[in-house]
FIPAMAR-370459 format. One record per residue (C-alpha): x negated, y, z; residue in one letter; residue number from 1. Coordinates in nm, 2 decimals, padded with zeros to 4 digits. Layout:
N
px py pz marse guvo
X Y Z a NUM
...
END
This chain:
720
px py pz marse guvo
-00.80 03.52 -00.78 m 1
-00.96 03.50 -01.13 r 2
-00.62 03.43 -01.28 r 3
-00.48 03.74 -01.11 l 4
-00.75 03.94 -01.27 t 5
-00.69 03.79 -01.61 i 6
-00.33 03.87 -01.62 l 7
-00.39 04.20 -01.45 f 8
-00.63 04.29 -01.74 l 9
-00.39 04.13 -01.99 l 10
-00.13 04.39 -01.89 l 11
-00.34 04.70 -01.91 h 12
-00.06 04.90 -02.04 v 13
00.05 05.14 -02.29 i 14
00.06 05.50 -02.19 a 15
00.40 05.65 -02.21 f 16
00.34 06.02 -02.24 v 17
00.65 06.23 -02.25 h 18
00.56 06.43 -02.56 a 19
00.77 06.51 -02.85 e 20
00.64 06.29 -03.12 i 21
00.86 06.09 -03.36 p 22
00.97 05.76 -03.23 l 23
00.88 05.58 -03.55 t 24
00.52 05.70 -03.52 t 25
00.49 05.58 -03.16 k 26
00.67 05.26 -03.24 q 27
00.44 05.19 -03.53 q 28
00.13 05.24 -03.31 l 29
00.28 05.02 -03.04 d 30
00.35 04.74 -03.29 d 31
00.00 04.75 -03.43 e 32
-00.16 04.75 -03.08 i 33
00.06 04.46 -02.96 t 34
-00.02 04.26 -03.28 a 35
-00.39 04.32 -03.25 l 36
-00.39 04.23 -02.88 r 37
-00.21 03.90 -02.95 n 38
-00.46 03.81 -03.23 e 39
-00.77 03.88 -03.03 l 40
-00.65 03.74 -02.70 g 41
-00.66 03.37 -02.78 d 42
-01.00 03.39 -02.96 l 43
-01.32 03.26 -02.81 s 44
-01.61 03.50 -02.72 a 45
-01.78 03.44 -03.05 v 46
-01.47 03.49 -03.26 d 47
-01.38 03.80 -03.06 y 48
-01.72 03.96 -03.14 i 49
-01.66 03.89 -03.51 k 50
-01.32 04.06 -03.50 n 51
-01.38 04.35 -03.25 a 52
-01.45 04.59 -03.54 y 53
-01.07 04.60 -03.60 r 54
-01.03 04.80 -03.27 i 55
-01.27 05.06 -03.41 n 56
-01.07 05.08 -03.73 q 57
-00.74 05.13 -03.55 l 58
-00.91 05.40 -03.33 e 59
-01.03 05.58 -03.64 a 60
-00.67 05.58 -03.78 r 61
-00.53 05.72 -03.45 v 62
-00.80 06.00 -03.42 l 63
-00.73 06.10 -03.78 s 64
-00.38 06.20 -03.68 t 65
-00.52 06.46 -03.44 k 66
-00.21 06.41 -03.23 n 67
-00.31 06.45 -02.87 e 68
-00.01 06.27 -02.73 a 69
-00.06 05.97 -02.97 l 70
-00.44 05.96 -02.88 i 71
-00.36 05.96 -02.51 i 72
-00.11 05.68 -02.57 y 73
-00.38 05.48 -02.77 f 74
-00.64 05.51 -02.50 y 75
-00.40 05.41 -02.22 c 76
-00.34 05.09 -02.42 y 77
-00.70 05.06 -02.55 y 78
-00.81 04.82 -02.27 n 79
-00.55 04.56 -02.36 q 80
-00.72 04.50 -02.70 m 81
-01.05 04.42 -02.52 c 82
-00.97 04.07 -02.39 f 83
-01.04 03.73 -02.53 y 84
-01.06 03.36 -02.42 g 85
-00.69 03.34 -02.34 g 86
-00.72 03.67 -02.15 y 87
-00.98 03.52 -01.91 n 88
-01.26 03.74 -02.02 s 89
-01.28 04.11 -02.10 g 90
-01.52 04.33 -02.30 d 91
-01.62 04.55 -02.01 i 92
-01.83 04.78 -02.22 e 93
-01.53 04.86 -02.45 r 94
-01.29 04.90 -02.15 i 95
-01.53 05.15 -01.99 q 96
-01.55 05.33 -02.32 y 97
-01.17 05.36 -02.33 g 98
-01.17 05.47 -01.96 l 99
-01.42 05.75 -02.03 s 100
-01.20 05.87 -02.32 k 101
-00.89 05.85 -02.10 l 102
-01.06 06.05 -01.82 k 103
-01.06 06.36 -02.03 k 104
-00.68 06.38 -02.02 y 105
-00.60 06.29 -01.65 i 106
-00.61 06.65 -01.52 k 107
-00.34 06.77 -01.75 k 108
-00.14 06.45 -01.77 n 109
-00.04 06.28 -01.44 k 110
00.10 05.97 -01.61 v 111
-00.24 05.92 -01.78 a 112
-00.39 05.93 -01.43 l 113
-00.18 05.63 -01.34 g 114
-00.31 05.44 -01.64 y 115
-00.66 05.55 -01.55 y 116
-00.62 05.38 -01.21 y 117
-00.48 05.06 -01.37 i 118
-00.77 05.04 -01.61 t 119
-01.02 05.10 -01.33 l 120
-00.86 04.83 -01.13 g 121
-00.89 04.59 -01.42 g 122
-01.26 04.66 -01.43 i 123
-01.29 04.59 -01.06 h 124
-01.10 04.26 -01.11 g 125
-01.34 04.15 -01.39 l 126
-01.63 04.22 -01.16 q 127
-01.47 04.01 -00.87 g 128
-01.39 04.31 -00.65 r 129
-01.02 04.22 -00.59 y 130
-00.96 04.44 -00.29 n 131
-01.07 04.75 -00.50 d 132
-00.85 04.63 -00.78 r 133
-00.55 04.61 -00.55 d 134
-00.61 04.95 -00.42 k 135
-00.63 05.11 -00.76 e 136
-00.31 04.93 -00.86 t 137
-00.13 05.08 -00.56 i 138
-00.26 05.42 -00.65 k 139
-00.12 05.39 -01.00 a 140
00.22 05.28 -00.87 h 141
00.24 05.58 -00.64 n 142
00.16 05.81 -00.93 v 143
00.43 05.65 -01.14 f 144
00.68 05.67 -00.86 l 145
00.62 06.05 -00.85 k 146
00.55 06.14 -01.21 y 147
00.64 05.84 -01.43 g 148
00.95 05.70 -01.58 a 149
01.10 05.35 -01.60 n 150
00.86 05.27 -01.88 q 151
00.56 05.32 -01.64 d 152
00.72 05.16 -01.34 l 153
00.79 04.84 -01.53 v 154
00.41 04.79 -01.56 r 155
00.31 04.89 -01.20 s 156
00.59 04.68 -01.04 y 157
00.49 04.38 -01.25 y 158
00.12 04.41 -01.16 l 159
00.20 04.44 -00.79 l 160
00.43 04.14 -00.80 s 161
00.16 03.93 -00.96 y 162
-00.08 04.03 -00.69 i 163
00.16 03.94 -00.41 y 164
00.26 03.61 -00.57 l 165
-00.11 03.53 -00.61 g 166
-00.15 03.58 -00.24 k 167
00.15 03.34 -00.18 n 168
00.37 03.62 -00.05 k 169
00.67 03.49 -00.25 l 170
00.94 03.71 -00.11 e 171
00.76 04.03 -00.17 e 172
00.63 03.92 -00.51 g 173
00.98 03.81 -00.62 l 174
01.13 04.14 -00.51 s 175
00.87 04.34 -00.71 l 176
00.91 04.13 -01.02 a 177
01.29 04.19 -01.00 k 178
01.22 04.56 -00.97 n 179
01.02 04.54 -01.29 a 180
01.31 04.37 -01.47 i 181
01.55 04.63 -01.33 a 182
01.34 04.92 -01.46 c 183
01.32 04.76 -01.80 y 184
01.69 04.71 -01.82 n 185
01.73 05.08 -01.73 a 186
01.54 05.19 -02.04 i 187
01.76 05.28 -02.33 p 188
01.76 05.00 -02.60 p 189
01.60 05.23 -02.86 n 190
01.30 05.28 -02.63 q 191
01.24 04.92 -02.53 q 192
00.92 04.87 -02.73 r 193
00.73 04.54 -02.78 k 194
00.47 04.62 -02.52 s 195
00.74 04.67 -02.26 l 196
00.92 04.36 -02.37 y 197
00.59 04.17 -02.30 v 198
00.59 04.28 -01.94 i 199
00.97 04.22 -01.91 y 200
00.92 03.86 -02.03 s 201
00.63 03.79 -01.80 l 202
00.83 03.93 -01.50 a 203
01.11 03.68 -01.59 n 204
00.85 03.40 -01.61 l 205
00.72 03.49 -01.27 l 206
01.06 03.48 -01.12 c 207
01.14 03.15 -01.29 f 208
00.81 02.99 -01.18 r 209
00.85 03.11 -00.82 s 210
01.20 02.97 -00.78 y 211
01.09 02.64 -00.93 v 212
00.80 02.62 -00.69 d 213
01.04 02.70 -00.41 l 214
01.27 02.42 -00.55 k 215
01.56 02.67 -00.57 q 216
01.66 02.56 -00.91 y 217
02.00 02.73 -00.91 d 218
01.84 03.07 -00.87 k 219
01.59 02.98 -01.14 a 220
01.87 02.92 -01.40 t 221
01.94 03.28 -01.50 p 222
01.58 03.35 -01.57 f 223
01.55 03.03 -01.78 l 224
01.84 03.15 -02.00 h 225
01.64 03.47 -02.07 i 226
01.31 03.28 -02.14 l 227
01.45 02.99 -02.36 e 228
01.50 03.21 -02.67 n 229
01.21 03.44 -02.60 n 230
01.00 03.47 -02.92 t 231
00.72 03.67 -02.74 f 232
00.57 03.35 -02.60 f 233
00.51 03.20 -02.94 s 234
00.16 03.32 -03.01 p 235
00.02 03.28 -02.66 q 236
-00.10 02.94 -02.56 k 237
-00.16 02.98 -02.19 k 238
00.17 03.15 -02.13 t 239
00.35 02.89 -02.34 r 240
00.18 02.62 -02.14 y 241
00.31 02.76 -01.81 h 242
00.65 02.81 -01.95 l 243
00.68 02.46 -02.09 n 244
00.54 02.31 -01.77 y 245
00.78 02.48 -01.53 y 246
01.07 02.42 -01.77 m 247
00.98 02.05 -01.76 a 248
00.99 02.05 -01.38 l 249
01.33 02.23 -01.40 y 250
01.48 01.98 -01.64 f 251
01.32 01.69 -01.45 n 252
01.51 01.80 -01.14 h 253
01.84 01.77 -01.33 y 254
01.73 01.43 -01.48 n 255
01.72 01.56 -01.84 n 256
01.46 01.30 -01.95 r 257
01.46 01.39 -02.32 k 258
01.40 01.76 -02.27 q 259
01.15 01.70 -01.99 t 260
00.93 01.46 -02.20 e 261
00.94 01.70 -02.49 k 262
00.82 01.99 -02.28 l 263
00.55 01.79 -02.11 l 264
00.42 01.67 -02.44 n 265
00.40 02.02 -02.56 m 266
00.22 02.13 -02.24 s 267
-00.03 01.84 -02.28 y 268
-00.10 01.94 -02.64 t 269
-00.15 02.30 -02.55 l 270
-00.38 02.20 -02.26 w 271
-00.61 01.99 -02.50 k 272
-00.62 02.29 -02.75 d 273
-00.71 02.53 -02.47 m 274
-01.00 02.31 -02.36 l 275
-01.14 02.34 -02.71 k 276
-01.06 02.70 -02.79 e 277
-00.99 02.90 -02.48 v 278
-01.25 03.00 -02.22 e 279
-01.14 02.93 -01.86 m 280
-01.29 02.98 -01.52 f 281
-01.35 02.68 -01.29 g 282
-01.06 02.74 -01.06 n 283
-00.82 02.80 -01.34 e 284
-00.94 02.49 -01.53 k 285
-00.89 02.28 -01.22 a 286
-00.54 02.43 -01.16 e 287
-00.44 02.36 -01.52 l 288
-00.58 02.01 -01.50 k 289
-00.38 01.94 -01.18 r 290
-00.06 02.06 -01.34 k 291
-00.13 01.85 -01.65 t 292
-00.19 01.54 -01.43 i 293
00.13 01.60 -01.24 e 294
00.31 01.63 -01.58 g 295
00.16 01.31 -01.70 l 296
00.28 01.13 -01.39 k 297
00.63 01.25 -01.46 i 298
00.60 01.13 -01.82 s 299
00.47 00.79 -01.70 q 300
00.77 00.76 -01.47 k 301
01.00 00.81 -01.76 y 302
00.80 00.58 -01.97 e 303
00.83 00.31 -01.71 i 304
01.20 00.38 -01.69 q 305
01.23 00.35 -02.07 r 306
01.04 00.02 -02.07 k 307
01.25 -00.11 -01.79 d 308
01.56 -00.02 -01.98 a 309
01.42 -00.19 -02.29 e 310
01.33 -00.50 -02.09 n 311
01.68 -00.50 -01.94 k 312
01.83 -00.48 -02.29 n 313
01.60 -00.76 -02.40 i 314
01.69 -00.97 -02.10 m 315
02.06 -00.89 -02.16 l 316
02.03 -01.00 -02.52 a 317
01.84 -01.31 -02.42 f 318
02.10 -01.38 -02.15 g 319
02.38 -01.35 -02.40 c 320
02.19 -01.58 -02.63 f 321
02.15 -01.83 -02.35 i 322
02.51 -01.80 -02.26 i 323
02.61 -01.86 -02.62 l 324
02.39 -02.17 -02.64 v 325
02.52 -02.30 -02.31 l 326
02.87 -02.23 -02.42 s 327
02.82 -02.44 -02.74 v 328
02.66 -02.72 -02.53 l 329
02.94 -02.71 -02.28 v 330
03.19 -02.72 -02.57 y 331
03.04 -03.02 -02.73 y 332
02.95 -03.20 -02.41 q 333
03.27 -03.13 -02.22 n 334
03.40 -03.48 -02.26 w 335
03.07 -03.61 -02.10 i 336
03.11 -03.37 -01.81 q 337
03.46 -03.50 -01.73 k 338
03.33 -03.86 -01.71 k 339
03.04 -03.78 -01.48 i 340
03.23 -03.52 -01.27 k 341
03.34 -03.78 -01.01 k 342
02.98 -03.92 -00.99 l 343
02.84 -03.56 -00.94 n 344
03.09 -03.48 -00.67 d 345
03.00 -03.80 -00.49 a 346
02.63 -03.73 -00.53 l 347
02.68 -03.37 -00.41 s 348
02.85 -03.49 -00.10 d 349
02.57 -03.74 -00.03 k 350
02.31 -03.46 -00.08 n 351
02.49 -03.24 00.16 t 352
02.51 -03.51 00.42 v 353
02.14 -03.59 00.36 l 354
02.04 -03.22 00.39 s 355
02.24 -03.19 00.71 e 356
02.08 -03.51 00.84 a 357
01.73 -03.38 00.76 l 358
01.80 -03.05 00.93 n 359
01.95 -03.22 01.23 s 360
01.65 -03.45 01.25 r 361
01.41 -03.15 01.24 s 362
01.61 -02.98 01.52 v 363
01.61 -03.31 01.71 f 364
01.23 -03.35 01.69 f 365
01.18 -02.99 01.78 n 366
01.41 -03.03 02.09 t 367
01.24 -03.36 02.18 v 368
00.90 -03.19 02.16 s 369
01.01 -02.91 02.38 h 370
01.20 -03.12 02.63 e 371
00.92 -03.37 02.67 f 372
00.62 -03.14 02.66 k 373
00.77 -02.87 02.90 t 374
00.77 -03.11 03.20 p 375
00.44 -03.25 03.09 l 376
00.30 -02.90 03.09 h 377
00.44 -02.85 03.44 t 378
00.29 -03.17 03.57 i 379
-00.05 -03.09 03.40 k 380
-00.05 -02.74 03.56 n 381
00.02 -02.90 03.90 v 382
-00.26 -03.16 03.86 l 383
-00.50 -02.89 03.74 q 384
-00.43 -02.67 04.04 d 385
-00.68 -02.78 04.30 t 386
-00.48 -02.64 04.59 s 387
-00.17 -02.85 04.49 l 388
-00.36 -03.17 04.39 a 389
-00.60 -03.18 04.68 v 390
-00.44 -03.48 04.85 n 391
-00.42 -03.69 04.53 i 392
-00.70 -03.95 04.50 p 393
-00.95 -03.89 04.22 a 394
-00.88 -04.22 04.06 e 395
-00.51 -04.16 04.06 l 396
-00.56 -03.81 03.94 l 397
-00.76 -03.94 03.64 e 398
-00.50 -04.20 03.57 t 399
-00.23 -03.93 03.57 l 400
-00.43 -03.71 03.33 h 401
-00.48 -04.00 03.10 s 402
-00.12 -04.10 03.11 s 403
-00.01 -03.74 03.03 i 404
-00.25 -03.73 02.74 n 405
-00.13 -04.06 02.61 s 406
00.23 -03.95 02.63 l 407
00.15 -03.62 02.46 n 408
-00.04 -03.81 02.18 n 409
00.26 -04.04 02.14 l 410
00.49 -03.74 02.10 i 411
00.25 -03.58 01.85 n 412
00.23 -03.91 01.65 n 413
00.61 -03.94 01.63 v 414
00.64 -03.58 01.50 i 415
00.34 -03.64 01.28 h 416
00.52 -03.93 01.11 v 417
00.83 -03.72 01.07 h 418
00.63 -03.45 00.89 k 419
00.47 -03.71 00.67 l 420
00.81 -03.85 00.57 e 421
00.92 -03.50 00.48 d 422
00.61 -03.45 00.27 g 423
00.50 -03.16 00.49 a 424
00.15 -03.29 00.55 h 425
-00.04 -02.97 00.49 n 426
-00.33 -02.84 00.69 v 427
-00.16 -02.54 00.87 t 428
-00.31 -02.55 01.22 n 429
-00.69 -02.51 01.16 e 430
-00.91 -02.37 01.43 h 431
-01.28 -02.39 01.51 s 432
-01.35 -02.73 01.68 y 433
-01.65 -02.96 01.75 d 434
-01.59 -03.25 01.51 l 435
-01.83 -03.47 01.71 k 436
-01.61 -03.42 02.02 r 437
-01.29 -03.50 01.83 c 438
-01.44 -03.83 01.71 i 439
-01.55 -03.93 02.06 v 440
-01.22 -03.84 02.21 e 441
-01.04 -04.05 01.95 a 442
-01.28 -04.34 02.01 f 443
-01.23 -04.33 02.39 e 444
-00.85 -04.32 02.36 s 445
-00.82 -04.66 02.18 k 446
-00.85 -05.00 02.36 f 447
-01.04 -05.23 02.13 l 448
-00.96 -05.61 02.12 s 449
-01.20 -05.85 02.29 d 450
-01.27 -06.03 01.97 s 451
-01.42 -05.72 01.79 n 452
-01.68 -05.46 01.87 f 453
-01.72 -05.11 01.72 i 454
-02.05 -04.94 01.70 k 455
-02.01 -04.56 01.67 l 456
-02.30 -04.35 01.53 t 457
-02.27 -03.97 01.49 i 458
-02.52 -03.74 01.32 d 459
-02.63 -03.48 01.58 a 460
-02.68 -03.22 01.31 n 461
-02.31 -03.20 01.23 i 462
-02.20 -02.83 01.29 d 463
-02.03 -02.78 01.63 s 464
-01.79 -02.52 01.49 s 465
-01.59 -02.65 01.19 l 466
-01.24 -02.54 01.08 f 467
-01.01 -02.84 01.12 l 468
-00.67 -02.95 01.25 d 469
-00.76 -03.11 01.58 y 470
-00.44 -03.32 01.59 l 471
-00.47 -03.46 01.24 k 472
-00.85 -03.53 01.26 i 473
-00.80 -03.71 01.59 t 474
-00.52 -03.92 01.44 q 475
-00.74 -03.99 01.14 l 476
-01.02 -04.14 01.35 f 477
-00.77 -04.32 01.58 e 478
-00.64 -04.50 01.27 n 479
-01.00 -04.57 01.15 i 480
-01.08 -04.73 01.49 f 481
-00.76 -04.94 01.45 l 482
-00.90 -05.12 01.14 i 483
-01.04 -05.41 01.35 p 484
-00.68 -05.47 01.48 q 485
-00.54 -05.45 01.12 m 486
-00.79 -05.71 01.00 f 487
-00.90 -05.93 01.30 p 488
-01.13 -06.14 01.08 n 489
-01.36 -05.86 00.98 l 490
-01.60 -05.93 01.27 g 491
-01.79 -05.64 01.44 d 492
-01.73 -05.30 01.28 v 493
-01.97 -05.01 01.26 g 494
-01.86 -04.65 01.21 v 495
-02.13 -04.41 01.10 k 496
-02.06 -04.04 01.06 v 497
-02.32 -03.84 00.86 t 498
-02.37 -03.52 00.67 i 499
-02.34 -03.58 00.29 k 500
-02.38 -03.22 00.18 k 501
-02.46 -02.90 00.38 d 502
-02.41 -02.55 00.24 t 503
-02.39 -02.21 00.40 f 504
-02.01 -02.21 00.40 e 505
-01.92 -02.58 00.45 s 506
-02.03 -02.93 00.54 q 507
-01.92 -03.24 00.35 e 508
-01.89 -03.53 00.60 i 509
-01.92 -03.89 00.51 q 510
-01.76 -04.17 00.73 i 511
-01.89 -04.52 00.65 a 512
-01.69 -04.80 00.81 c 513
-01.89 -05.12 00.76 s 514
-01.79 -05.47 00.85 c 515
-01.95 -05.82 00.88 e 516
-01.71 -05.95 00.62 r 517
-01.62 -05.81 00.28 n 518
-01.35 -05.56 00.35 i 519
-01.28 -05.49 -00.02 e 520
-01.22 -05.86 -00.09 r 521
-01.00 -05.89 00.23 l 522
-00.79 -05.59 00.14 v 523
-00.76 -05.71 -00.22 n 524
-00.63 -06.05 -00.10 l 525
-00.37 -05.88 00.11 n 526
-00.18 -05.69 -00.15 e 527
00.06 -05.54 00.10 s 528
-00.23 -05.36 00.27 y 529
-00.38 -05.25 -00.06 l 530
-00.06 -05.09 -00.17 s 531
-00.04 -04.89 00.16 a 532
-00.27 -04.63 00.01 f 533
00.00 -04.54 -00.24 n 534
00.32 -04.63 -00.04 t 535
00.56 -04.37 00.09 p 536
00.56 -04.33 00.46 i 537
00.92 -04.44 00.51 n 538
00.85 -04.77 00.34 e 539
00.53 -04.81 00.54 s 540
00.73 -04.80 00.86 l 541
00.87 -05.14 00.77 q 542
00.54 -05.32 00.83 f 543
00.42 -05.47 01.15 e 544
00.28 -05.24 01.43 s 545
00.24 -04.95 01.19 g 546
-00.09 -05.10 01.05 k 547
00.01 -05.03 00.69 k 548
00.12 -04.68 00.80 l 549
-00.23 -04.62 00.94 g 550
-00.40 -04.68 00.60 l 551
-00.15 -04.44 00.42 s 552
-00.20 -04.18 00.69 v 553
-00.58 -04.20 00.65 i 554
-00.56 -04.13 00.27 k 555
-00.31 -03.85 00.31 k 556
-00.51 -03.67 00.58 i 557
-00.84 -03.71 00.39 v 558
-00.68 -03.57 00.07 s 559
-00.61 -03.24 00.26 q 560
-00.98 -03.19 00.31 y 561
-01.08 -03.24 -00.06 r 562
-01.19 -03.59 00.02 g 563
-01.14 -03.95 -00.10 n 564
-01.15 -04.31 00.02 v 565
-01.36 -04.58 -00.15 i 566
-01.36 -04.95 -00.08 l 567
-01.69 -05.11 -00.17 k 568
-01.78 -05.46 -00.07 e 569
-01.80 -05.46 00.31 n 570
-01.78 -05.08 00.35 t 571
-01.50 -04.82 00.35 m 572
-01.65 -04.48 00.25 l 573
-01.45 -04.17 00.34 i 574
-01.57 -03.82 00.25 s 575
-01.42 -03.49 00.37 m 576
-01.52 -03.12 00.33 v 577
-01.49 -02.88 00.63 f 578
-01.54 -02.50 00.63 k 579
-01.78 -02.36 00.88 k 580
-01.65 -02.12 01.14 a 581
-01.81 -01.78 01.21 v 582
-01.97 -01.82 01.55 k 583
-01.90 -01.55 01.81 y 584
-02.05 -01.56 02.15 k 585
-01.78 -01.51 02.41 f 586
-01.82 -01.55 02.79 e 587
-01.55 -01.76 02.95 i 588
-01.61 -01.65 03.31 e 589
-01.57 -01.27 03.29 l 590
-01.38 -01.21 03.60 k 591
-01.52 -00.86 03.67 d 592
-01.48 -00.76 03.30 g 593
-01.13 -00.91 03.28 n 594
-00.99 -00.69 03.56 q 595
-00.90 -00.42 03.31 s 596
-00.72 -00.67 03.08 k 597
-00.35 -00.68 03.13 h 598
-00.15 -00.98 03.02 l 599
00.23 -01.05 03.00 l 600
00.34 -01.41 03.06 l 601
00.69 -01.48 02.92 v 602
00.82 -01.81 03.07 e 603
01.16 -01.92 03.18 d 604
01.05 -02.22 03.39 e 605
00.98 -02.09 03.74 k 606
00.72 -02.35 03.83 l 607
00.53 -02.32 03.51 n 608
00.56 -01.94 03.55 q 609
00.40 -01.95 03.90 m 610
00.12 -02.20 03.81 l 611
00.02 -02.03 03.48 t 612
00.03 -01.69 03.64 k 613
-00.19 -01.82 03.92 k 614
-00.44 -01.97 03.67 l 615
-00.46 -01.64 03.47 i 616
-00.51 -01.43 03.78 e 617
-00.78 -01.66 03.92 e 618
-00.99 -01.58 03.61 n 619
-00.98 -01.21 03.67 g 620
-00.69 -01.09 03.46 f 621
-00.39 -00.89 03.56 i 622
-00.07 -01.07 03.48 c 623
00.29 -00.96 03.47 d 624
00.59 -01.20 03.42 v 625
00.91 -01.19 03.21 a 626
01.18 -01.45 03.25 n 627
01.31 -01.43 02.89 n 628
01.27 -01.26 02.56 g 629
01.48 -00.96 02.66 k 630
01.27 -00.88 02.97 e 631
00.96 -00.92 02.76 a 632
01.08 -00.66 02.51 v 633
01.16 -00.42 02.79 e 634
00.82 -00.46 02.95 k 635
00.63 -00.45 02.63 a 636
00.80 -00.12 02.53 l 637
00.71 00.04 02.87 s 638
00.34 -00.08 02.89 f 639
00.07 -00.15 02.63 n 640
-00.05 -00.51 02.71 y 641
-00.38 -00.65 02.59 d 642
-00.21 -00.99 02.52 l 643
00.14 -01.14 02.55 i 644
00.18 -01.51 02.61 l 645
00.52 -01.59 02.46 m 646
00.73 -01.90 02.53 d 647
00.97 -01.97 02.24 i 648
01.28 -02.16 02.36 m 649
01.43 -01.94 02.64 m 650
01.78 -01.82 02.74 p 651
01.92 -01.47 02.66 v 652
01.66 -01.41 02.38 m 653
01.41 -01.66 02.23 d 654
01.05 -01.59 02.17 g 655
01.08 -01.54 01.79 f 656
01.33 -01.26 01.82 e 657
01.15 -01.09 02.11 a 658
00.81 -01.10 01.92 s 659
00.97 -00.95 01.61 k 660
01.12 -00.66 01.81 i 661
00.79 -00.60 02.00 i 662
00.59 -00.59 01.67 k 663
00.83 -00.34 01.51 e 664
00.85 -00.10 01.81 k 665
00.51 -00.10 01.97 t 666
00.14 -00.05 01.88 k 667
00.09 -00.39 01.73 n 668
00.00 -00.59 02.06 p 669
-00.16 -00.94 02.03 l 670
00.11 -01.20 02.08 i 671
00.02 -01.57 02.14 v 672
00.28 -01.84 02.15 a 673
00.26 -02.07 02.45 l 674
00.53 -02.33 02.38 s 675
00.62 -02.70 02.37 a 676
00.77 -02.68 02.02 i 677
00.59 -02.82 01.72 d 678
00.39 -02.56 01.53 q 679
00.42 -02.72 01.19 a 680
00.79 -02.74 01.21 l 681
00.82 -02.38 01.30 n 682
00.53 -02.22 01.11 n 683
00.74 -01.99 00.89 e 684
00.92 -01.85 01.20 k 685
00.59 -01.80 01.38 i 686
00.44 -01.61 01.10 v 687
00.74 -01.39 01.02 s 688
00.80 -01.30 01.38 s 689
00.45 -01.15 01.42 g 690
00.29 -01.42 01.64 i 691
-00.08 -01.43 01.57 k 692
-00.19 -01.75 01.75 y 693
-00.02 -02.07 01.88 f 694
-00.11 -02.27 02.19 m 695
00.08 -02.59 02.25 g 696
00.19 -02.72 02.59 k 697
00.06 -02.90 02.79 p 698
-00.26 -02.69 02.82 i 699
-00.61 -02.78 02.94 e 700
-00.72 -02.53 03.21 k 701
-01.07 -02.46 03.07 g 702
-00.96 -02.46 02.70 d 703
-00.67 -02.23 02.79 f 704
-00.89 -01.96 02.96 i 705
-01.15 -01.99 02.68 k 706
-00.89 -01.93 02.42 k 707
-00.75 -01.62 02.60 i 708
-01.10 -01.47 02.62 n 709
-01.16 -01.55 02.25 t 710
-00.83 -01.40 02.13 y 711
-00.88 -01.08 02.33 i 712
-01.24 -01.05 02.22 s 713
-01.14 -01.10 01.85 e 714
-00.87 -00.84 01.89 a 715
-01.12 -00.59 02.03 n 716
-01.36 -00.66 01.73 l 717
-01.07 -00.59 01.49 n 718
-00.98 -00.26 01.66 v 719
-01.35 -00.16 01.66 g 720
END
């Protein structure tokens, strides 16, 4: 609203009184008033006060003519010389003085009455009474419609258009601005004075700005042609700023980078000058700052494009240089290439065959894992279902469980060796586990020879929640407990697991394997075992019973946990660093609370489907079933499940594709893979498809329900 007032007062206009005075005299006065207004308008308040005496000098010259028509003309235009600070501030005392002088003539000159209303409205605007300002402007326009000529209507139409556009009434404002332009064009050329040309130019600028803001660039073009060669804007910084800014937006639309950057740089320079020299109200300063920032963003975009083009040219030149160098090398080494071409072709064929063989082997191991573990999962579910296993003797039931676990470990070991051969021995399946429990389970799974005895000691202060790969750590300790079988002459063996270093974030664990005989000397004597620590896995497989493989596996797994292996006299020292897990308290038996949790089980094996669904529902969850990935997608799109248990290898649509579609089209449900495939072999597909967690088959009943509660609870924490 302040800006409306500023330009409103800027355009306090010249009185056009239809009196018979020589045109040259009126033209001369008009020129001097216009020049003085331009000079004073951009001054600061201090500089304006220093130069305001020039208004008094011009007034004295006009009064000396004793020409009433000329005097009326002067006082109608008097208020326009009383602005400064880029037309943001007005000398209200001087404007009121001019108004009092003009008041003497309004009874006998109706056109002067219209300018009286315009001046009075300007005073209201400076005082912040915008509604009163608008009313006075409308009064002036009505007077000009009845008594005025086109010279007068140019001013009132323009002032009204600026008011309407300031209220965001674009259609009405544009119509009024066009009326102002039409009135100016209707004035005979010999009567189109500079003061009128000022308003005519500003009306064209209003139309141009409005069409650019509306993004109607084609309609803005005619007004641009008028403004491009307009010399009126030269002395006025603020008007030139707006013109340059909107012209930059216009040329940016048509991708004229050179012209856009030039205009934006000019706008930026004007903005910095105005901050130093021109007084602005808070709202206007913020608006100009916003436009300047938008302009800088456009400039930055072009700067980035320019640098990209330069970089492309550099890269192109560099590429040409490289091509030239390579061409020279090819030219001079062509005879060598011909000689080794046959060898390269043969090597390429072998590499292709090898790559296909490795891929086939990965597919084979994946299939083996699925085909073996799926029936194991079914058998384990049957054995864990008390209603189905009620008639099986407890001893036989325990034997079956042990056999399933042994077979599952065997499958895991086979796949583990395959991953070691491929160099893919990275820790990618870490979860929070109790290290002490892992060690005990590994200890109990091995049958020790009668000639040796292992004494196991575990520090009770080891944290019960450490991040580790359960499978790899179990295999590590299984291989440690096999040391007596690797070296039967060691005598009794003691394994002591202690805390070497304890911090807030991690624990460094030390495993000391001590023997009756000197293990360092024994290993040194047997060079084949000593080399096992640095021997590739595929070579280790050649040695008896996988004993040498065990030593190599120990070192590789330890290295993944920032550890090392040291042989010292009769002791093997192993150190490893484990991160501590954040401990959450989750209740496993939450049957009443779980009734609102809705799960979707995706499983193609009917028996597994039935047993797993029964286990889930026995623990208080609601469980729906899908037979394949396609059904899972359909159900997930029609209902928002708390958790989806997704099998991977299924007919119609596999679990990877189904998970990806569900993630893309729903509100990010929690998807957990429940599959017999190997996680490490398929980790990239698991992550890319949106699966959050992985549970391998076969499952343990208690661990399965605990994990489901944990996953749902963690998901609720993340949502909260």
